[in-house]
C-alpha positions as CSV (number, residue, x, y, z in Angstrom):
1,M,0.0,0.0,0.0
2,L,1.1,3.5,-0.8
3,K,0.4,6.6,1.2
4,V,-0.3,9.4,-1.3
5,F,-0.7,13.1,-0.3
6,Y,-3.0,15.1,-2.6
7,Q,-4.1,18.7,-3.1
8,A,-7.3,19.4,-5.0
9,I,-10.2,21.8,-5.6
10,D,-13.6,20.4,-4.7
11,A,-16.8,21.0,-6.6
12,A,-17.5,24.1,-4.6
13,G,-14.1,25.6,-5.5
14,R,-12.6,25.1,-2.0
15,P,-9.0,23.8,-1.7
16,R,-8.7,20.3,-0.2
17,E,-5.8,18.2,0.8
18,G,-5.3,14.9,2.5
19,I,-3.7,11.4,2.4
20,M,-5.1,8.2,0.8
21,R,-3.8,4.7,1.1
22,V,-4.0,3.0,-2.3
23,M,-2.3,0.3,-4.3
24,H,-1.4,2.6,-7.1
25,E,-1.0,6.4,-7.3
26,D,-3.4,6.7,-10.2
27,K,-6.3,5.4,-8.0
28,V,-6.2,8.6,-6.0
29,R,-7.0,10.7,-9.1
30,E,-9.8,8.3,-10.1
31,K,-11.5,8.5,-6.7
32,L,-11.2,12.2,-6.5
33,E,-12.4,12.9,-10.0
34,K,-15.5,10.7,-9.3
35,R,-16.3,13.2,-6.5
36,G,-16.0,16.1,-9.1
37,W,-12.7,17.4,-7.6
38,L,-9.8,18.8,-9.7
39,V,-6.5,17.3,-8.6
40,H,-3.5,19.6,-9.1
41,A,-0.8,17.9,-7.0
42,M,0.0,14.5,-5.7
43,R,3.0,12.8,-4.3
44,V,3.9,9.6,-2.6
45,V,4.6,10.0,1.1
46,P,8.0,8.3,1.6
47,S,8.4,5.5,4.1
48,R,10.7,5.9,7.1
49,I,13.6,4.2,5.3
50,S,13.1,6.1,2.0
51,R,13.2,9.5,3.8
52,F,16.8,9.0,4.5
53,V,17.7,8.4,0.8
54,R,15.2,10.8,-0.7
55,R,16.6,12.9,-3.5
56,P,16.1,16.6,-3.5
57,S,13.5,18.2,-5.9
58,H,15.6,19.3,-8.8
59,L,15.5,19.3,-12.6
60,S,18.6,18.8,-14.7
61,R,19.4,21.4,-17.3
62,L,18.3,19.1,-20.1
63,A,15.1,18.0,-18.2
64,S,14.1,21.7,-17.7
65,L,14.5,22.4,-21.4
66,R,12.4,19.3,-22.3
67,F,9.8,20.6,-19.9
68,A,9.8,24.0,-21.6
69,G,9.4,22.5,-25.0
70,A,6.6,20.1,-24.0
71,L,4.8,22.9,-22.1
72,A,5.0,25.1,-25.2
73,A,3.5,22.3,-27.4
74,L,0.6,21.8,-25.0
75,L,-0.1,25.5,-24.8
76,K,0.0,25.8,-28.6
77,S,-2.7,23.1,-28.8
78,G,-5.0,25.3,-26.8
79,M,-4.7,23.6,-23.4
80,A,-4.9,25.8,-20.3
81,L,-1.7,26.3,-18.3
82,P,-2.8,24.5,-15.1
83,R,-4.1,21.5,-17.1
84,A,-0.9,21.4,-19.2
85,L,1.2,21.3,-16.0
86,E,-1.0,18.5,-14.7
87,V,-0.5,16.5,-17.8
88,L,3.2,16.9,-17.7
89,A,3.3,15.9,-14.1
90,M,1.3,12.7,-15.0
91,Q,3.8,11.9,-17.8
92,A,6.9,12.5,-15.7
93,K,8.7,9.2,-14.8
94,D,11.4,10.6,-12.6
95,P,10.1,11.2,-9.0
96,S,12.1,14.4,-8.6
97,E,10.9,15.8,-11.9
98,K,7.3,14.9,-11.1
99,Q,7.5,16.6,-7.7
100,V,8.9,19.9,-9.2
101,I,6.1,20.0,-11.9
102,E,3.4,19.3,-9.4
103,A,4.8,22.1,-7.2
104,L,4.7,24.5,-10.2
105,A,1.0,23.4,-10.9
106,S,0.2,24.1,-7.3
107,H,1.7,27.6,-7.4
108,V,-0.2,28.4,-10.6
109,L,-3.5,27.2,-9.2
110,R,-3.0,29.4,-6.2
111,G,-2.8,32.4,-8.5
112,S,1.0,32.7,-9.2
113,S,2.4,33.2,-12.6
114,L,4.5,30.5,-14.2
115,S,7.6,32.7,-13.9
116,E,6.9,33.3,-10.2
117,A,6.5,29.6,-9.6
118,M,9.7,28.8,-11.5
119,A,11.6,31.4,-9.4
120,S,10.9,29.1,-6.4
121,F,13.2,26.5,-8.1
122,K,16.2,28.4,-9.0
123,S,18.3,25.3,-9.0
124,S,16.2,23.9,-11.9
125,F,15.6,27.1,-13.9
126,D,18.2,29.7,-14.6
127,A,17.7,33.5,-14.5
128,L,17.6,33.9,-18.2
129,S,14.7,31.4,-18.6
130,I,12.7,33.0,-15.8
131,Q,13.2,36.5,-17.2
132,S,12.3,35.4,-20.7
133,I,9.1,33.6,-19.5
134,R,8.2,36.6,-17.3
135,A,8.4,38.8,-20.4
136,G,6.4,36.4,-22.4
137,E,3.7,36.4,-19.8
138,R,3.7,40.2,-19.7
139,A,3.3,40.4,-23.5
140,G,0.8,37.6,-23.8
141,A,3.3,35.4,-25.7
142,L,4.1,32.6,-23.3
143,E,4.3,29.9,-25.9
144,P,6.9,31.7,-28.1
145,A,8.9,32.5,-25.0
146,L,9.0,28.9,-23.9
147,R,10.1,27.9,-27.5
148,E,12.9,30.4,-27.4
149,V,14.0,29.3,-24.0
150,E,14.2,25.7,-25.2
151,R,16.0,26.6,-28.5
152,Y,18.6,28.8,-26.7
153,G,19.1,26.3,-23.9
154,L,19.7,23.4,-26.2
155,R,22.2,25.4,-28.1
156,Q,24.1,26.1,-24.9
157,V,24.0,22.4,-23.9
158,Q,25.4,21.4,-27.3
159,V,28.2,24.0,-27.0
160,K,29.0,22.8,-23.5
161,K,29.2,19.2,-24.6
162,R,31.6,20.1,-27.5
163,L,33.8,22.0,-25.1
164,Q,33.8,19.1,-22.6
165,R,34.8,16.7,-25.3
166,A,37.6,19.1,-26.4
167,C,38.8,19.3,-22.8
168,L,38.8,15.5,-22.3
169,Y,42.1,14.9,-24.1
170,P,44.1,17.7,-22.3
171,A,42.7,16.6,-19.0
172,T,43.8,13.0,-19.7
173,V,47.3,14.1,-20.7
174,L,47.5,16.1,-17.4
175,V,46.4,13.2,-15.3
176,I,48.9,10.9,-17.0
177,A,51.7,13.4,-16.5
178,V,51.0,13.7,-12.8
179,V,50.8,9.9,-12.3
180,V,54.0,9.3,-14.3
181,M,55.9,11.9,-12.4
182,T,54.6,10.7,-9.0
183,V,55.6,7.1,-9.8
184,L,59.1,8.2,-10.9
185,L,59.7,10.4,-7.9
186,I,58.4,7.7,-5.4
187,G,59.7,4.5,-7.0
188,V,62.7,5.3,-9.2
189,V,64.5,8.3,-7.7
190,P,65.1,6.6,-4.2
191,R,66.8,3.6,-5.9
192,F,69.0,5.9,-8.0
193,E,69.9,7.8,-4.9
194,R,71.1,4.7,-3.1
195,V,73.2,3.7,-6.1
196,F,74.8,7.2,-6.2
197,L,75.6,7.2,-2.5
198,D,77.3,3.8,-2.8
199,L,79.4,4.7,-5.8
200,S,80.1,8.4,-5.2
201,Q,82.1,7.7,-2.1
202,G,80.8,10.8,-0.2
203,A,80.9,13.2,-3.1
204,S,78.0,15.7,-3.3
205,L,75.3,15.3,-5.9
206,P,74.8,17.9,-8.6
207,R,72.4,20.7,-7.7
208,M,69.7,19.5,-10.2
209,T,69.9,16.0,-8.9
210,A,69.8,17.1,-5.3
211,S,66.6,19.2,-6.1
212,V,64.9,16.1,-7.5
213,V,65.9,14.0,-4.5
214,A,64.5,16.7,-2.2
215,V,61.2,16.7,-4.0
216,S,61.1,12.9,-3.8
217,Y,61.7,13.0,0.0
218,F,58.9,15.6,0.4
219,I,56.4,13.5,-1.6
220,R,57.2,10.3,0.3
221,A,57.0,12.1,3.7
222,H,54.1,14.5,3.1
223,G,52.5,13.3,-0.1
224,L,49.4,11.8,1.5
225,G,48.7,14.9,3.6
226,A,49.3,17.2,0.6
227,F,46.9,15.1,-1.5
228,I,44.2,15.2,1.2
229,S,44.7,18.9,1.6
230,F,44.3,19.4,-2.2
231,I,41.1,17.3,-2.3
232,S,39.8,19.3,0.6
233,L,40.5,22.6,-1.1
234,V,38.8,21.4,-4.3
235,A,35.8,20.2,-2.3
236,A,35.6,23.6,-0.4
237,A,35.9,25.4,-3.7
238,F,33.0,23.5,-5.2
239,V,30.8,24.1,-2.1
240,G,31.8,27.8,-1.9
241,I,31.3,28.6,-5.5
242,R,27.6,28.1,-4.9
243,S,27.4,31.2,-2.7
244,V,26.4,34.4,-4.5
245,P,29.1,36.7,-3.1
246,L,31.9,34.2,-4.1
247,Q,30.4,33.8,-7.5
248,S,30.3,37.6,-8.0
249,W,33.9,37.9,-6.8
250,F,35.1,35.1,-9.1
251,K,33.3,36.5,-12.1
252,G,34.8,39.9,-11.4
253,L,38.2,38.4,-11.1
254,C,37.9,36.6,-14.4
255,A,36.5,39.7,-16.1
256,R,39.7,41.6,-15.1
257,L,42.2,39.0,-16.4
258,P,43.7,40.1,-19.7
259,G,43.3,36.8,-21.6
260,L,39.7,36.2,-20.4
261,N,38.4,39.8,-20.3
262,G,37.3,40.0,-23.9
263,L,35.9,36.5,-24.0
264,I,33.8,36.9,-20.9
265,R,32.5,40.3,-22.1
266,S,31.5,38.8,-25.4
267,M,29.7,35.9,-23.7
268,H,27.6,38.3,-21.5
269,I,26.9,40.8,-24.3
270,A,25.6,37.9,-26.4
271,R,23.4,36.8,-23.5
272,W,22.1,40.4,-23.1
273,A,21.5,40.7,-26.9
274,R,19.6,37.4,-27.0
275,T,17.4,38.3,-24.1
276,Q,16.7,41.8,-25.4
277,G,15.8,40.4,-28.8
278,L,13.5,37.8,-27.2
279,L,11.7,40.4,-25.1
280,M,11.2,42.8,-28.0
281,H,9.9,39.9,-30.1
282,C,7.3,39.3,-27.4
283,G,6.2,42.9,-27.7
284,V,8.0,44.4,-24.7
285,D,9.1,48.1,-25.0
286,V,12.8,48.6,-25.7
287,L,13.5,50.3,-22.4
288,D,11.4,47.9,-20.3
289,A,13.1,45.0,-22.1
290,W,16.5,46.6,-21.4
291,T,15.8,46.7,-17.7
292,A,14.9,43.0,-17.6
293,S,17.7,41.8,-19.9
294,V,20.4,43.6,-17.9
295,Q,19.6,41.3,-15.0
296,V,20.9,38.2,-16.8
297,V,24.4,39.8,-17.2
298,G,26.7,38.4,-14.6
299,V,29.5,41.0,-14.7
300,P,28.7,44.1,-12.5
301,Q,31.0,46.4,-14.6
302,L,29.2,45.4,-17.8
303,Q,25.8,45.8,-16.1
304,G,26.7,49.4,-15.3
305,E,27.8,50.1,-18.8
306,L,24.6,48.7,-20.2
307,L,22.5,50.7,-17.8
308,R,24.3,53.9,-18.8
309,A,23.7,53.0,-22.4
310,R,20.0,52.6,-21.6
311,E,19.9,56.1,-20.2
312,R,21.4,57.4,-23.5
313,V,18.7,55.6,-25.4
314,R,16.0,57.0,-23.1
315,D,17.4,60.5,-23.8
316,G,17.0,60.0,-27.6
317,E,20.3,58.3,-28.7
318,S,20.1,55.4,-31.1
319,L,20.7,52.0,-29.6
320,S,23.8,51.2,-31.7
321,R,25.3,54.6,-30.9
322,A,24.7,54.3,-27.2
323,L,26.3,50.8,-27.1
324,D,29.2,52.0,-29.2
325,I,29.9,54.9,-26.8
326,E,29.6,52.9,-23.5
327,L,30.8,49.4,-24.5
328,C,33.1,50.1,-27.5
329,C,31.5,47.1,-29.2
330,D,32.8,45.1,-32.1
331,P,32.3,46.8,-35.5
332,A,30.5,43.7,-36.8
333,L,28.0,43.9,-33.9
334,M,27.5,47.6,-34.6
335,G,26.7,46.6,-38.2
336,F,24.0,44.2,-37.0
337,L,22.4,46.8,-34.8
338,E,22.6,49.6,-37.4
339,T,21.0,47.4,-40.0
340,G,18.2,46.5,-37.5
341,E,17.5,50.2,-36.8
342,Q,17.4,51.0,-40.5
343,T,15.1,48.1,-41.5
344,G,12.9,48.2,-38.4
345,E,13.9,44.6,-37.5
346,L,16.0,45.4,-34.5
347,A,14.8,42.3,-32.5
348,D,15.8,40.0,-35.3
349,Q,19.2,41.7,-35.6
350,L,19.8,41.5,-31.9
351,T,19.2,37.7,-32.0
352,A,21.5,37.5,-35.1
353,S,24.2,39.5,-33.3
354,A,23.9,37.1,-30.3
355,L,24.5,34.1,-32.6
356,Y,27.5,35.9,-34.1
357,L,29.0,36.6,-30.7
358,E,28.3,33.0,-29.4
359,D,29.9,31.5,-32.5
360,R,33.0,33.7,-32.1
361,V,33.3,32.9,-28.4
362,E,33.0,29.1,-29.2
363,S,35.6,29.4,-31.9
364,R,38.1,31.2,-29.7
365,M,37.6,28.7,-26.9
366,Q,38.2,25.8,-29.3
367,T,41.3,27.5,-30.6
368,C,42.6,27.9,-27.0
369,L,41.9,24.2,-26.3
370,A,43.6,23.1,-29.5
371,L,46.7,25.0,-28.5
372,L,46.5,23.6,-25.0
373,E,46.9,20.0,-26.2
374,P,50.4,20.3,-27.7
375,S,51.4,22.6,-24.9
376,L,50.6,19.9,-22.3
377,I,52.5,17.3,-24.3
378,V,55.6,19.5,-24.6
379,T,55.4,20.3,-20.9
380,L,55.1,16.6,-20.0
381,A,58.1,15.8,-22.3
382,L,60.2,18.6,-20.7
383,M,59.3,17.4,-17.1
384,I,60.3,13.8,-17.8
385,G,63.4,14.9,-19.8
386,C,64.6,17.1,-16.9
387,L,64.0,14.2,-14.5
388,V,66.0,11.8,-16.6
389,V,68.8,14.3,-17.0
390,A,68.9,14.9,-13.3
391,L,69.1,11.2,-12.6
392,F,72.0,10.6,-15.1
393,L,74.1,13.7,-14.3
394,P,75.8,11.9,-11.3
395,M,76.6,8.9,-13.5
396,T,79.0,11.0,-15.7
397,S,81.0,12.1,-12.6
398,I,81.1,8.5,-11.3
399,I,82.2,7.2,-14.7
400,E,85.0,9.8,-14.8
401,Q,86.2,8.8,-11.3
402,L,86.3,5.1,-12.3
403,A,88.2,6.0,-15.4
404,L,90.8,7.8,-13.3
């Protein structure tokens, strides 16, 4: 028997909730619908054992995008939003996904908008998706907004997968380099050291060899503690990076680094341009859309520049001119914006400029990763070569002594 908690609206329009014991979860819906009640949320009450292993309510990035696409399809067919959410909750196979969608349906039935309900699950829906859906609701174009969220999100997922595949080989080379050097320093260097001490008859080792031996001593004496400390630092970094102040500090630091500054600015300008274009497509005024789209930019300095450009547009400056003054944008980006202003298709040109910037960022990142692979191989070869030279330097002096 299952214990199922339900929330429903009875025939008189009053909210009801309770727990039923049934053999299958669908029996609860059948019994309540026979009474004329509208069920908007159900969940299985976990047993005492399952409470300890219960997973948190969370949608993966891909699951949230599938949800947006499916919801857009149901809304396009004419289905009301609460019923569409109920259907998606019934179709969900993953318990965590089902629980999130049921909670969204519950929020909507209580009078909240979809964007307000999604804002309660920030671990499942990013700021850009929530802002886009909020703008779509405001303009009465929720279905196109959901479609755009799915399309843009899937593109991001594909880019991320390509970059992860590109990073796989350099990461493998780096791990192999660390393992090889550790094995040589722990297993090979001590044996060579004993041979040198036996044959050198008290002579001092060359400086390079002595340095390698010292590193070997340190790893054998403190290697485990250093490894545990490194793992602890990595774990602390992963936990700490979830905090908003640390994220802001890290983003600001990356934005100030010479090599990453232009890349990060292009990424966030593309995000702003895509959001601005989406909101304008949904019928939102340029300035109102600007206020909302600035919120998806994660670099405070760039946010300030965009807000100053907005003030220029409000005072009568053209959008392309205002951005050129405040951001010193790429000439190609200015070409997109000027064309949009001349043809009256600014929203389309903003989306096109976002695609251009995203493609350029992806191309630059792939180029950097392509250069990283041979750099790591050369570094590995130099490290092992230096180690081999350091080990065989004393052999020359020993051979010279024996020859004498």
